[in-house]
Every structure is written in C-alpha cells, then in structure tokens.
C-alpha positions as CSV (number, residue, x, y, z in Angstrom):
1,M,0.0,0.0,0.1
2,I,1.7,3.4,-1.0
3,A,1.8,6.0,1.5
4,T,-1.0,8.1,0.6
5,D,-3.5,5.1,0.6
6,F,-2.1,3.8,3.9
7,R,-2.5,7.3,5.6
8,R,-6.0,7.6,4.4
9,A,-6.7,4.1,5.7
10,L,-5.1,4.8,8.9
11,G,-7.1,8.0,9.4
12,Q,-10.3,6.0,8.8
13,Q,-9.1,3.5,11.4
14,L,-8.3,6.2,13.9
15,R,-12.0,7.5,13.3
16,V,-13.4,4.1,13.7
17,D,-11.5,3.3,16.8
18,S,-12.5,6.6,18.3
19,I,-16.2,6.0,17.7
20,R,-16.2,2.3,19.1
21,V,-14.2,3.1,22.2
22,S,-16.5,6.0,23.1
23,S,-19.5,4.1,22.5
24,E,-18.3,1.2,24.6
25,A,-17.5,3.7,27.4
26,G,-20.8,5.4,27.0
27,S,-19.1,8.8,26.9
28,G,-16.3,10.7,25.3
29,H,-15.6,13.1,22.4
30,P,-15.5,11.0,19.1
31,T,-16.5,13.9,16.7
32,S,-13.6,16.1,17.9
33,S,-11.3,13.1,17.4
34,M,-12.6,12.4,13.9
35,S,-11.7,15.9,12.7
36,A,-8.0,15.5,13.5
37,A,-7.6,11.8,12.5
38,D,-5.9,12.5,9.2
39,L,-3.6,15.0,10.8
40,M,-2.5,12.4,13.4
41,A,-2.3,9.6,10.8
42,V,0.3,11.4,8.8
43,L,2.3,12.6,12.0
44,L,2.2,9.0,13.2
45,D,3.3,7.6,10.0
46,G,6.6,9.4,9.1
47,H,7.1,12.5,11.2
48,L,6.8,11.6,14.9
49,R,10.1,10.0,16.0
50,L,9.2,8.1,19.3
51,D,10.2,4.9,20.5
52,Y,7.1,3.7,22.2
53,A,8.9,0.7,23.7
54,H,11.2,3.1,25.4
55,P,9.0,6.2,26.2
56,A,11.5,7.7,28.7
57,D,14.3,7.8,26.2
58,P,15.4,11.6,26.2
59,H,15.8,11.6,22.4
60,N,12.2,11.0,21.8
61,D,9.9,13.6,20.1
62,H,7.0,14.9,22.4
63,L,3.4,14.9,21.4
64,V,1.0,17.1,23.6
65,F,-2.7,16.8,23.1
66,S,-3.6,20.4,24.3
67,K,-7.0,19.3,22.8
68,G,-7.1,16.8,25.6
69,H,-10.8,15.9,25.2
70,A,-9.8,14.2,21.9
71,S,-8.4,11.3,24.0
72,P,-10.1,8.6,21.9
73,L,-7.9,9.7,19.1
74,Y,-4.9,9.7,21.2
75,Y,-5.6,6.2,22.6
76,S,-6.4,5.0,19.1
77,M,-2.9,6.3,18.0
78,L,-1.4,4.2,20.9
79,R,-3.2,1.1,19.8
80,A,-2.0,1.7,16.2
81,A,1.6,2.2,17.4
82,G,1.4,-1.0,19.4
83,A,1.8,0.9,22.7
84,I,-1.5,-0.7,24.1
85,D,-3.3,-3.6,23.0
86,E,-7.0,-4.2,22.2
87,D,-8.0,-5.3,25.7
88,E,-6.7,-2.3,27.2
89,F,-8.0,0.0,24.6
90,R,-11.4,-1.2,25.5
91,T,-11.0,-0.1,29.2
92,Y,-11.3,3.6,28.1
93,R,-12.8,5.7,30.9
94,K,-13.5,2.7,33.2
95,F,-12.5,2.7,36.8
96,G,-8.8,1.7,37.3
97,S,-7.9,2.2,33.6
98,R,-4.9,4.1,32.6
99,L,-7.1,5.3,29.7
100,E,-8.7,8.2,31.5
101,G,-11.3,10.6,30.1
102,H,-8.5,13.1,29.4
103,P,-4.9,12.0,29.0
104,T,-2.6,11.9,32.0
105,P,1.1,10.6,32.5
106,R,-0.3,7.4,33.8
107,I,-0.2,6.2,30.4
108,P,3.3,6.6,28.8
109,P,4.6,8.4,26.8
110,T,2.2,11.2,28.0
111,D,4.3,14.0,29.4
112,V,1.5,15.9,31.1
113,A,-2.2,15.9,31.9
114,T,-4.3,18.0,29.6
115,G,-8.0,18.7,29.3
116,S,-8.2,22.2,30.7
117,L,-8.0,23.9,27.3
118,G,-5.2,26.3,26.6
119,Q,-2.6,24.6,28.7
120,G,-0.9,22.0,26.1
121,L,0.7,24.7,23.9
122,P,2.3,26.7,26.9
123,I,3.6,23.4,28.4
124,G,4.8,22.4,24.9
125,V,6.9,25.7,25.0
126,G,8.4,24.6,28.2
127,L,9.3,21.2,26.5
128,A,10.7,22.9,23.5
129,L,12.8,25.3,25.7
130,A,14.2,22.3,27.5
131,G,15.1,20.7,24.0
132,K,16.6,23.7,22.5
133,L,18.5,25.4,25.5
134,L,18.8,22.8,28.2
135,D,19.0,19.2,26.7
136,R,20.2,20.5,23.3
137,L,18.9,17.4,21.8
138,P,17.3,17.4,18.3
139,Y,13.8,16.2,19.5
140,R,10.8,18.0,18.2
141,V,7.7,19.0,20.2
142,W,4.5,18.5,18.4
143,V,1.2,20.1,19.9
144,L,-2.4,19.3,18.8
145,C,-4.6,22.2,19.6
146,G,-8.4,22.7,19.0
147,D,-9.7,26.0,17.4
148,S,-11.9,26.6,20.4
149,E,-8.9,27.0,22.8
150,M,-7.5,29.8,20.5
151,A,-9.8,32.0,22.5
152,E,-7.6,31.3,25.7
153,G,-5.2,34.0,26.5
154,S,-2.6,31.5,27.6
155,I,-2.3,30.2,24.0
156,W,-1.2,33.8,23.0
157,E,1.3,33.9,25.8
158,A,2.7,30.8,24.4
159,F,2.8,32.1,20.8
160,E,4.7,35.2,22.0
161,H,7.2,33.4,24.1
162,A,7.9,30.5,21.5
163,A,8.6,33.3,18.9
164,H,10.7,35.3,21.3
165,Y,13.0,32.1,22.0
166,G,13.0,31.2,18.3
167,L,11.6,27.6,19.0
168,D,12.1,26.0,15.7
169,N,11.8,22.6,17.3
170,L,8.0,23.3,18.1
171,T,5.3,22.6,15.6
172,V,1.8,23.3,16.5
173,I,-1.2,21.8,14.7
174,V,-4.6,23.5,15.0
175,D,-7.6,21.4,14.2
176,V,-9.8,24.2,12.8
177,N,-13.2,22.2,12.7
178,R,-15.2,25.4,13.3
179,L,-17.7,24.0,15.9
180,G,-17.2,24.5,19.6
181,Q,-19.2,22.8,22.3
182,T,-22.2,25.0,22.0
183,T,-21.6,27.3,19.0
184,E,-19.3,28.1,16.2
185,T,-16.0,29.6,17.0
186,M,-15.2,33.3,16.5
187,V,-13.0,32.9,13.7
188,A,-14.8,29.8,12.1
189,W,-12.9,28.5,9.0
190,D,-11.1,31.8,8.3
191,L,-7.7,30.2,8.2
192,D,-6.1,33.5,6.8
193,T,-7.1,35.4,9.8
194,Y,-5.6,32.7,12.1
195,A,-2.4,32.7,9.9
196,A,-2.1,36.5,10.0
197,R,-2.2,36.5,13.8
198,A,0.4,33.9,14.0
199,R,2.6,35.7,11.7
200,A,2.2,38.8,13.5
201,F,3.7,36.9,16.6
202,G,6.6,36.0,14.5
203,W,5.6,32.4,13.5
204,H,5.8,30.5,10.3
205,A,2.2,29.8,9.5
206,I,0.8,27.2,7.1
207,T,-2.7,26.9,6.0
208,V,-3.8,23.4,4.9
209,D,-6.8,21.2,4.1
210,G,-6.8,18.9,7.2
211,H,-8.2,16.0,5.2
212,D,-5.7,16.0,2.4
213,V,-3.0,13.6,3.6
214,D,-0.6,14.7,0.8
215,A,-1.1,18.3,1.7
216,I,-0.4,17.6,5.4
217,E,2.6,15.7,4.5
218,A,4.0,18.8,2.6
219,A,3.1,21.0,5.5
220,Y,5.0,18.8,8.0
221,A,8.0,18.6,5.9
222,D,7.9,22.5,5.6
223,A,7.7,22.8,9.4
224,E,10.7,20.4,9.9
225,R,12.7,22.6,7.3
226,T,11.9,25.9,8.9
227,T,14.6,27.3,11.1
228,G,14.7,30.3,13.5
229,K,11.1,30.4,14.3
230,P,8.2,28.0,15.4
231,T,5.7,26.6,12.9
232,V,1.9,26.4,13.2
233,L,-0.4,24.6,10.8
234,F,-4.0,25.8,10.6
235,A,-5.9,22.8,9.2
236,K,-9.5,23.1,8.0
237,T,-11.3,20.0,9.0
238,K,-14.8,18.9,9.7
239,K,-16.0,17.7,13.0
240,G,-17.3,14.2,12.8
241,K,-15.7,13.8,9.3
242,G,-16.8,10.8,7.4
243,V,-20.2,10.1,9.0
244,A,-23.2,11.9,7.6
245,A,-25.1,11.6,10.9
246,V,-22.6,14.0,12.6
247,E,-20.4,15.7,10.1
248,D,-20.1,19.3,10.5
249,L,-23.2,19.4,12.6
250,P,-23.8,21.3,15.8
251,G,-25.1,19.6,19.0
252,K,-22.9,16.5,18.6
253,H,-20.1,17.5,20.8
254,G,-19.0,15.2,23.6
255,K,-21.5,12.5,22.7
256,P,-21.1,8.8,21.5
257,L,-22.6,8.3,18.1
258,E,-26.2,7.2,18.2
259,D,-25.6,4.3,15.7
260,P,-21.8,3.4,16.0
261,E,-22.1,0.2,13.8
262,E,-23.7,2.2,11.0
263,A,-21.1,4.9,11.3
264,I,-18.3,2.3,11.4
265,A,-19.6,0.7,8.1
266,E,-19.9,4.0,6.5
267,L,-16.1,4.5,7.3
268,G,-15.3,1.3,5.7
269,G,-15.4,-1.1,8.6
270,R,-12.9,-2.0,11.2
271,R,-9.2,-2.1,10.3
272,N,-6.3,-3.5,12.3
273,L,-3.5,-1.4,10.8
274,T,-0.3,-1.1,12.7
275,V,2.2,1.7,12.3
276,S,6.0,1.2,12.7
277,V,6.6,4.6,14.3
278,A,10.0,6.1,13.4
279,T,12.5,6.0,16.3
280,P,14.7,8.9,17.3
281,D,18.4,9.2,16.5
282,T,20.0,8.2,19.9
283,S,23.5,9.0,18.8
284,P,23.6,12.8,20.3
285,P,25.0,12.5,23.8
286,V,22.6,13.2,26.5
287,P,24.1,16.1,28.6
288,Q,25.0,15.2,32.2
289,F,24.0,17.7,34.8
290,P,27.2,19.3,36.2
291,S,27.5,19.3,39.9
292,G,29.7,20.8,42.4
293,A,30.0,21.1,46.2
294,L,26.7,22.1,47.7
295,S,27.3,25.0,50.2
296,M,24.1,26.8,51.2
297,P,24.2,30.3,52.6
298,S,23.8,31.1,56.2
299,W,23.3,34.3,58.4
300,D,24.2,35.1,62.0
301,V,21.4,35.2,64.5
302,G,20.4,38.9,65.0
303,E,21.0,39.9,61.4
304,E,18.1,41.6,59.6
305,V,17.5,39.9,56.2
306,A,14.5,39.7,53.8
307,T,13.5,36.1,53.1
308,R,13.1,36.9,49.5
309,E,16.8,37.9,49.5
310,A,17.5,34.6,51.2
311,Y,15.6,32.8,48.7
312,G,17.7,34.2,45.8
313,E,20.9,33.5,47.6
314,A,19.8,29.9,48.4
315,L,18.7,29.2,44.9
316,T,22.0,30.5,43.4
317,A,23.9,28.2,45.8
318,L,21.7,25.4,44.9
319,G,22.2,26.0,41.3
320,S,26.0,26.0,41.9
321,G,25.8,22.5,43.5
322,R,23.3,21.0,41.3
323,G,23.1,21.3,37.4
324,D,19.5,20.2,37.3
325,I,18.3,23.4,38.8
326,V,16.6,26.0,36.5
327,A,15.0,29.2,37.5
328,L,12.1,31.1,35.9
329,D,10.6,34.4,36.8
330,G,7.8,36.7,35.8
331,E,9.8,39.9,35.2
332,V,10.0,40.7,38.8
333,S,13.5,39.0,39.4
334,N,15.0,42.0,41.0
335,S,12.3,41.7,43.5
336,T,11.9,38.0,44.2
337,H,15.9,38.0,43.9
338,S,15.9,35.1,41.3
339,D,18.1,37.7,39.4
340,L,21.0,36.5,41.6
341,F,20.6,33.0,39.9
342,A,20.3,34.7,36.6
343,K,23.6,36.4,37.0
344,A,25.3,33.3,38.2
345,H,23.8,30.8,35.9
346,P,22.5,32.6,32.8
347,G,22.1,29.4,30.8
348,R,19.5,28.0,33.2
349,Y,17.5,31.1,33.8
350,F,14.4,31.9,31.7
351,E,12.5,35.1,31.6
352,M,8.8,34.6,31.2
353,Y,7.9,38.2,31.5
354,I,4.5,39.3,32.8
355,A,2.9,36.0,31.8
356,E,2.2,33.9,34.8
357,Q,0.4,31.2,33.1
358,Q,3.3,30.7,30.7
359,L,5.6,31.0,33.7
360,V,4.2,27.9,35.4
361,A,3.6,25.9,32.2
362,A,7.2,26.3,31.1
363,A,8.2,25.0,34.5
364,V,5.8,22.0,34.0
365,G,7.2,21.3,30.6
366,M,10.9,21.5,31.8
367,Q,10.2,19.1,34.9
368,A,8.8,16.6,32.4
369,R,12.3,16.4,30.8
370,G,13.9,15.8,34.4
371,W,14.9,19.4,35.2
372,T,14.0,20.9,38.6
373,P,12.4,24.3,38.0
374,F,12.0,27.1,40.5
375,A,9.3,29.6,39.3
376,S,8.9,32.9,41.0
377,T,6.8,35.9,41.0
378,F,4.8,38.0,43.4
379,A,2.6,35.8,45.3
380,A,-0.7,37.6,44.4
381,F,0.0,37.0,40.7
382,L,0.4,33.2,40.9
383,S,-3.4,33.3,41.3
384,R,-3.4,34.1,37.5
385,A,-1.8,30.6,37.0
386,Y,-3.8,28.7,39.5
387,D,-5.4,26.4,37.0
388,F,-1.9,25.5,35.6
389,V,-0.9,24.6,39.3
390,R,-4.0,22.5,39.7
391,M,-3.3,20.8,36.4
392,A,0.3,20.3,37.2
393,A,-0.8,18.3,40.3
394,I,-2.7,16.1,37.9
395,S,0.4,15.8,35.8
396,R,2.2,14.4,38.8
397,A,4.7,17.2,38.3
398,D,7.5,18.1,40.6
399,L,7.4,21.8,40.7
400,C,8.9,24.6,43.0
401,L,7.1,27.9,43.3
402,S,8.0,30.9,45.1
403,G,5.7,33.8,46.0
404,S,7.1,37.1,47.3
405,H,5.6,40.3,48.6
406,A,2.7,38.6,50.4
407,G,0.3,39.9,52.9
408,V,-0.5,43.3,54.2
409,A,3.0,43.6,55.6
410,I,4.1,44.8,52.1
411,G,2.8,48.2,53.0
412,A,1.9,51.1,50.6
413,D,1.3,49.1,47.5
414,G,-2.2,48.4,48.4
415,P,-4.3,45.4,48.4
416,S,-4.0,44.5,44.7
417,Q,-0.4,43.5,45.5
418,M,-1.2,41.7,48.7
419,A,-1.5,38.0,48.4
420,L,-4.1,37.1,51.1
421,E,-5.4,33.9,49.7
422,D,-2.3,32.1,48.5
423,L,-1.7,29.8,51.5
424,A,-5.3,28.5,51.2
425,A,-5.0,28.2,47.5
426,L,-1.9,26.1,47.4
427,R,-2.8,24.1,50.5
428,A,-5.9,23.0,48.5
429,V,-3.7,21.7,45.7
430,H,-3.4,17.7,46.0
431,G,-0.1,16.5,47.4
432,S,1.3,20.1,47.8
433,T,3.7,21.5,50.3
434,V,3.2,25.0,51.6
435,L,6.0,26.9,53.4
436,Y,6.3,30.2,55.1
437,P,9.7,30.7,56.7
438,S,10.2,33.6,59.1
439,D,13.9,34.1,58.7
440,A,16.8,33.7,56.2
441,N,18.3,30.6,57.7
442,Q,15.0,28.8,57.5
443,T,14.5,30.0,54.0
444,A,17.8,28.5,52.7
445,Q,17.3,25.1,54.3
446,L,13.7,24.9,52.9
447,V,14.8,25.9,49.4
448,A,17.4,23.0,49.3
449,Q,14.6,20.5,50.5
450,M,12.1,21.7,48.0
451,A,14.3,20.6,45.2
452,D,13.8,16.9,46.2
453,Q,10.2,17.3,47.4
454,P,7.7,15.4,45.2
455,G,4.6,17.3,44.0
456,I,4.0,21.0,44.2
457,S,6.0,23.0,46.5
458,Y,5.2,26.5,47.5
459,L,7.5,29.0,49.5
460,R,6.1,32.3,50.6
461,T,8.7,35.1,51.0
462,L,8.6,38.5,52.5
463,R,9.4,41.9,51.2
464,G,10.6,43.3,54.5
465,K,13.6,42.3,56.6
466,T,13.0,39.9,59.6
467,P,15.5,39.3,62.4
468,V,17.4,35.8,62.1
469,R,16.3,33.8,65.0
470,T,17.2,30.3,63.7
471,R,20.8,29.3,64.3
472,P,22.7,28.3,61.1
473,D,23.2,24.7,62.6
474,E,19.6,24.4,63.8
475,T,17.6,21.7,61.9
476,V,14.7,23.0,59.7
477,R,12.6,20.5,57.9
478,I,9.6,20.3,55.8
479,G,6.8,19.2,58.2
480,G,8.7,20.9,61.2
481,S,8.2,23.8,63.4
482,R,10.4,26.0,65.6
483,L,9.7,26.6,69.3
484,V,10.7,30.2,69.7
485,R,10.1,30.3,73.5
486,S,8.4,28.3,76.0
487,S,8.2,27.4,79.7
488,D,6.5,25.0,82.0
489,Q,4.0,27.6,83.1
490,D,2.8,28.8,79.7
491,D,-0.9,30.0,79.7
492,V,-1.2,30.6,75.9
493,T,0.5,29.4,72.7
494,L,0.9,32.0,70.0
495,I,1.4,30.3,66.7
496,G,2.7,32.4,63.8
497,C,4.5,32.0,60.6
498,G,6.5,34.4,58.4
499,T,6.1,38.0,59.4
500,T,3.7,37.3,62.4
501,V,6.4,35.4,64.2
502,D,8.2,38.6,65.2
503,E,4.9,40.1,66.3
504,A,4.1,37.0,68.4
505,V,7.4,37.3,70.2
506,H,6.8,41.0,70.9
507,A,3.3,40.1,72.1
508,A,4.8,37.5,74.4
509,D,7.0,40.2,76.0
510,L,4.0,42.4,76.5
511,L,2.0,39.6,78.1
512,A,5.0,38.8,80.5
513,Q,4.7,42.3,81.8
514,D,1.1,41.4,83.0
515,G,2.3,38.1,84.4
516,I,1.1,36.0,81.5
517,S,3.4,33.4,80.2
518,A,3.1,32.8,76.3
519,R,4.7,30.1,74.4
520,V,5.6,31.1,70.7
521,L,5.5,28.4,68.0
522,D,6.9,29.2,64.5
523,C,5.0,27.0,62.0
524,Y,7.2,27.7,59.0
525,S,5.8,24.5,57.4
526,I,2.0,25.1,57.0
527,K,1.5,21.9,54.9
528,P,2.4,19.5,56.2
529,I,2.1,21.2,59.6
530,D,3.9,19.8,62.6
531,T,1.0,18.1,64.2
532,A,2.9,16.8,67.1
533,A,4.2,20.2,68.1
534,V,0.9,21.8,67.8
535,R,-0.9,19.0,69.8
536,E,1.7,19.3,72.6
537,A,1.2,23.1,72.8
538,G,-2.5,22.6,72.8
539,A,-2.3,20.1,75.6
540,E,0.1,22.1,77.7
541,T,-1.5,25.6,77.6
542,R,-5.0,26.9,78.0
543,L,-5.4,28.6,74.8
544,V,-4.1,28.5,71.2
545,L,-4.0,31.8,69.2
546,T,-2.9,31.7,65.7
547,V,-1.8,34.8,63.9
548,E,-1.4,35.1,60.2
549,D,-1.0,37.8,57.5
550,H,-3.7,36.1,55.4
551,W,-7.4,36.0,55.2
552,P,-8.9,33.8,57.9
553,E,-10.1,31.1,55.6
554,G,-7.7,28.1,54.7
555,G,-4.5,29.4,56.0
556,L,-2.4,28.8,59.1
557,G,-5.4,29.0,61.4
558,D,-7.2,26.1,59.5
559,A,-4.1,24.1,59.4
560,V,-3.7,24.4,63.1
561,L,-7.4,23.6,63.5
562,D,-7.0,20.4,61.3
563,A,-4.1,19.3,63.5
564,L,-6.2,19.7,66.6
565,A,-9.4,18.4,65.1
566,S,-9.6,15.4,67.6
567,R,-8.5,17.5,70.7
568,S,-10.6,19.6,72.9
569,V,-8.4,22.7,72.7
570,P,-9.8,26.3,72.4
571,V,-8.3,28.0,69.3
572,H,-8.8,31.6,68.2
573,K,-7.7,32.8,64.8
574,L,-6.3,36.3,64.2
575,A,-6.1,37.1,60.6
576,V,-6.9,39.8,58.0
577,R,-10.5,40.2,58.0
578,E,-11.2,43.6,56.4
579,M,-10.1,44.8,53.0
580,P,-6.8,46.5,53.5
581,T,-5.7,49.8,52.1
582,S,-2.4,51.6,51.5
583,G,-0.2,52.4,54.6
584,T,3.0,51.5,56.4
585,P,3.5,47.9,57.3
586,A,3.0,48.9,60.9
587,E,-0.2,50.7,60.3
588,L,-1.5,47.8,58.2
589,L,-0.6,45.1,60.7
590,R,-2.3,47.1,63.4
591,A,-5.4,47.8,61.3
592,A,-5.7,44.0,60.8
593,G,-5.3,43.2,64.4
594,I,-2.3,41.1,63.9
595,D,0.4,43.3,65.4
596,A,2.1,42.5,68.8
597,E,-0.4,44.9,70.8
598,S,-3.4,43.4,69.2
599,I,-2.2,39.8,69.8
600,A,-1.5,40.6,73.4
601,A,-4.8,42.2,73.9
602,T,-6.8,39.4,72.4
603,A,-4.9,36.8,74.5
604,K,-5.6,38.6,77.8
605,K,-9.3,39.0,76.9
606,L,-9.7,35.4,75.9
607,L,-7.8,34.2,79.1
608,A,-9.8,36.4,81.3
609,G,-12.9,34.7,80.2
C-alpha cells in the first residue's frame, strides 16, 4: 500500500476506533477526534520520532494533546503504534484504567495531563525550551490544539514566548473544525485570519486542508525545514468527518454516536493497521548535569534579612551545587531575587515576562524532561496561573514555586499586590507542600529541601527584613516547626508564620509584663504542619492563638485546627478580616489586628474569660 493510501486508511481506522471506544465507554468526544484523524495519521506515519517501547528515552519527540478531550484519538494512536493492546484499549474511561477521560502521565509516553484547554501549548513551549536550550537534543515537540482553545489568553502567551525564544523545534497543529461545544468559534474557518495573527507574533504559519494527507505531508515537511522560528499549521477540518449523521453538525459535541455500527460501516469498517513509528536518532549524547560542592548560605542570629533575598541566595547556591536546577521568573526577578541566579547561571535562567500562566506552564514542561524548576513571581500574581498549578498536580509534576511580597506587611502598594489567599489556594492543591519561613536560615534550608520534594511545593517570602532567630546549625525541615520560646508555666500558645512570628514574640513580651506566660511556635511548614508540636502546645496551655498575614479562611489557622481536630483545645484565629488599604507595614498590621499589641490584647481578653 503506497503512503497516501495507507495514511488515508489509517485516518479512517483512527476514526473508527474513536467511535467504538467512546461508544463502549458510553461517553467521550468522538467527533472532535474524527476531525483530527488525518492530521494524526500522517504525523504517526513518518514524522513523529518516538520509541514507544522506550518512552523515557530523552531523544524521543514529544506529542502534547492540548486538545485533551480528543483522548479517543490519542488512545487510538497508541493502539495503532502498539503501545497498548485491544484489551486495554477497551477499558477507556473505566475505573482503574490508565486510559482516563483526558490523558494523564499514567499512560506513557504522555508527558503531562491535559483537558483544561489552553494549557498544552504553553507546556509545549516549556518542553521545546528544554530541548533547545537545556537538553540541546534534536527532538521536536508537536502540539495538537483545537480551534476553540485559541480564545484562551494562555495560547497567545505561548505564541509570544515561542517566537521570542526562536523555538524552531516546536510545531503546533490547530484542528480548525469550526464547531465548539455550543456554538461556532469566533474565527470559524477563516484560516487566513488565524495565519495573519500567528505571523504577527513571529511564527511561520501554514494553512492546509486537514483531510488531504498529501497536503499535510508537505506542511509537516515544511515545518521540519523551517529554522529560527516556530511553525503552526492551521488545518481546515470537519467535526465528525466521514459520518453523515454527525459531520459538521452542531449539537454533537462530547457524545457517543447514536448508531456506531452504521457509522463504522460508513467509514469502511474496522481495520487493524499497525504503524512502525520512526524511532529517534539516539547518537547525540545526553547532557549530564554538572554538579559541584553544595554549600548553602547562612546568616548570623540577629542579622536583619528579607526572606526573599535569602531565597535568591539559596537558589543560586543550589544551582552551583546541582546542574539540574533551573529558574524562571515573571519579570520581577530584582524583587523576588531570582536575578541572583540569573547572573550566576544565565544558561539555566528563563525570563517569562508578565505572563504567569506561561511561567508555570514552562516549568511544568521542563520538569517533564527531568529538570528541577523554581518559578517565582509576586505571590498575588500566581493566582492568575492557579489552573496551571492545579493541572500540574494532575500531571504528577514536581514543581517549586516561590511567591514574594505577600500579605498586608508589604505596605503602601495596596491590596492589589497583597496575596491574602495564597496559602489557602496552595494548601488545596493535591499533594502540595506549603512553606512560610520567618527568617533567612529557615528559607535557605527549605529551598534546598524543596528541590527533592515530590509534588507542588510553594514557598512564601517576605518583602521586608526580619531578624534571624534560627541558628545556622539548627535543623529546619519540611513538616517541622520551631519553638521560639516556652516554659512549664505557659498560659497561651501563640502560633505564627512568616512576618507574624516577630509580632508574636513581641506580644509574648507584652504579656509577660502582665504576668502571663506565652509560648511562641513558629509554624514555618504549614502543609504538612507539625501536628505533634501543635498538639503538645495545645495540651500544655489553656489557649491556642494563631496569627497570620492572610485571610482567615484556609491558611495557618485552619491548618492548626485540622491538627487539633480530635482534641478539645480552644483555638482563636487572628487574621486579616477587612479589605486593607495603602499604609505603612506597621499601620496595616495594626489595622488588621495582627500586630503585637493586638495579639497581646486578644490573648488577655480570651484568658480572662
């Protein structure tokens, strides 16, 4: 069978398999899969270089289904490539199956989870950055997008960054089938408008008939020849192609076909074609991460140091000791202090500008290639990328995030810059770690541990300087805490984190003047929290008072309440409860009722009765 005929037949097989697996599952997106079947048939037969028997080989190409709902097509490709057999193929969407409703890394060689539209392409940019500038291997990143997700702003963040970095190892295939879930897309089949937009961003843009396998072949070859810029194919297709009952008709999205057997017959019946997918050239050497002596910075007790500065110094030292460490920032590196890393390790630093979705997505792509990324920006602005963080957890990604300038303590910038919900948001992410050190030595130790911590790790850093209370030789650990002061006669436990630790210490001094002994516990690890230390404090004092520069919902106070859920311990939460304004840090802490005087006054009132 000549290539053209084989590819046409393979496209039909991919359609048939998409129909039958969705029908057997009773759910799925067969029509969205059918529109892109010819595009994927040509890619699988001749252009994708991926050893499915060795999916972890670093030389492999990467295929990202940004259009994750077309999972029937993706799994049909795996079956045709021999990566899964018929028995597993038929487990689609069943409990316990690796073939979930949207692809996840549970089924190799899937790099990342997709399904939240607009994410696959930004992650593809991260993979392509790794290939071109870190791995320096000739693999290509292919991304299949749907035309509906072209409305997502994250797609255009990716377009801009891919062009800026000249990612000629990235090819994007946009399946322009015109129909979204409920209505026609804004641009419909106007391929010229799509292409003009892409060219304005600096891309090589190709328009093509997405059902003409020879035209698709020529377009892919053109993409592979293009240097200096990324390539995008805008392919005109028809949703439900080949089956009259659904082809190019609204209202058919996300539904199995009503008569699958008739549709399969219309497509020429079942086939059992297999594809010998090209394997990559494995001769280029895989770079080894250079490593040196790891020497983390430390500070003397009593010094005044901002934890954001300690973060930058610690990250830089970590990068000197470990060649797998990379840093990304959202164009605020002179504030987060990742600029220190950029100066010391310019080849492993990536500027993502004011594009927080692309910032996190690039980090997710890089970690899929084995790098250890630290992504930093102002804590408030990570909220723009929250869905990317959520999806990173579904991807089983190992990701280090740092958010600086958090809480009312930042002062005069006002509430738009004050992250007051970040601890709650990141605590809610599955398998996450949430850290909020109060001084520089804690920060340095926690940064080093984050690099080896599985899952999503988040470090909150402070704008202002805080006194170093932790000795350089003192153990700081994820899941730990620090007992700042205590006695056998403590009446109340004050639990703080970050900036409120210093306020709690001063509050304890004020309480001592009135004959009240206060224990101060620094819970620098909020998730996991030091349950044993919290419970011991609760058992040995009459009252637990939590103090946080955060809204009352979901932060330190709720973490403490979780730890004490099975204990009869009175707990009172001090937190930011009114919308803050501009002001000095001292004025804002006082207004929020989380300064030393407010803490002491509240403790006295509660202890009195």
